[in-house]
PABAFI-945665 format. One record per residue (C-alpha): x, y, z; residue in three letters; residue number from 1. Coordinates in steps of 0.02 Angstrom, whole numbers. Layout:
REM residues N
X | Y | Z | code | pos
X | Y | Z | ALA | NUM .
...
REM end
This chain:
REM residues 74
X | Y | Z | code | pos
1383 | 2390 | -1613 | MET | 1 .
1547 | 2409 | -1705 | MET | 2 .
1626 | 2269 | -1807 | ILE | 3 .
1807 | 2297 | -1856 | VAL | 4 .
1886 | 2190 | -1990 | ILE | 5 .
2062 | 2162 | -1926 | GLU | 6 .
2123 | 2056 | -2073 | ASP | 7 .
2048 | 1996 | -2236 | MET | 8 .
2118 | 1865 | -2353 | VAL | 9 .
2048 | 1802 | -2518 | ALA | 10 .
2101 | 1651 | -2617 | GLU | 11 .
2005 | 1567 | -2756 | GLY | 12 .
1820 | 1575 | -2717 | ASP | 13 .
1840 | 1604 | -2528 | LYS | 14 .
1861 | 1760 | -2423 | VAL | 15 .
1912 | 1755 | -2239 | VAL | 16 .
1891 | 1899 | -2116 | ALA | 17 .
1958 | 1908 | -1939 | ARG | 18 .
1845 | 2025 | -1841 | CYS | 19 .
1830 | 2115 | -1675 | SER | 20 .
1657 | 2156 | -1610 | VAL | 21 .
1624 | 2295 | -1485 | ARG | 22 .
1453 | 2333 | -1415 | ALA | 23 .
1355 | 2371 | -1258 | ARG | 24 .
1236 | 2247 | -1174 | HIS | 25 .
1079 | 2353 | -1198 | GLU | 26 .
941 | 2224 | -1211 | GLY | 27 .
887 | 2057 | -1141 | ASP | 28 .
1006 | 1921 | -1197 | PHE | 29 .
970 | 1737 | -1166 | MET | 30 .
862 | 1781 | -1016 | GLY | 31 .
988 | 1904 | -943 | ARG | 32 .
926 | 2081 | -920 | ALA | 33 .
1029 | 2221 | -996 | ALA | 34 .
1181 | 2270 | -891 | THR | 35 .
1241 | 2415 | -1001 | GLN | 36 .
1413 | 2335 | -987 | ALA | 37 .
1531 | 2354 | -1135 | PRO | 38 .
1570 | 2190 | -1222 | VAL | 39 .
1711 | 2143 | -1339 | LYS | 40 .
1743 | 1978 | -1426 | PHE | 41 .
1825 | 1914 | -1584 | THR | 42 .
1785 | 1796 | -1724 | GLY | 43 .
1821 | 1733 | -1898 | ILE | 44 .
1702 | 1727 | -2046 | ALA | 45 .
1733 | 1629 | -2205 | ILE | 46 .
1624 | 1647 | -2359 | VAL | 47 .
1622 | 1561 | -2527 | ARG | 48 .
1579 | 1671 | -2676 | ILE | 49 .
1497 | 1608 | -2836 | GLU | 50 .
1442 | 1722 | -2978 | LYS | 51 .
1469 | 1874 | -2866 | GLY | 52 .
1357 | 1809 | -2726 | MET | 53 .
1391 | 1726 | -2558 | ILE | 54 .
1333 | 1546 | -2576 | VAL | 55 .
1406 | 1473 | -2416 | GLU | 56 .
1467 | 1547 | -2253 | ALA | 57 .
1551 | 1484 | -2096 | TRP | 58 .
1569 | 1589 | -1938 | ASN | 59 .
1666 | 1555 | -1779 | ASN | 60 .
1647 | 1690 | -1645 | PHE | 61 .
1705 | 1685 | -1464 | ASP | 62 .
1532 | 1684 | -1384 | PHE | 63 .
1603 | 1611 | -1222 | MET | 64 .
1692 | 1777 | -1193 | THR | 65 .
1530 | 1870 | -1232 | LEU | 66 .
1431 | 1760 | -1111 | HIS | 67 .
1559 | 1792 | -972 | LYS | 68 .
1552 | 1980 | -1001 | GLN | 69 .
1362 | 1988 | -981 | VAL | 70 .
1362 | 1872 | -829 | GLY | 71 .
1293 | 1713 | -907 | LEU | 72 .
1452 | 1615 | -862 | LEU | 73 .
1571 | 1631 | -716 | ALA | 74 .
REM end
């Protein structure tokens, strides 16, 4: 799996990263046998930092695209 950080922005105690994920469907996933198909999807992660540590995190990734690529959705 390769995760590429496309953009990163920090303001105050929050950091936001826009990411691209590239991988290969190599194992069972939600009951679907491995297809060896390449998959690519995007997402955004937001974290809140306090005293140098992540204390909260919010993630929003395009899992619908992932599910379509491995054949879980039409």
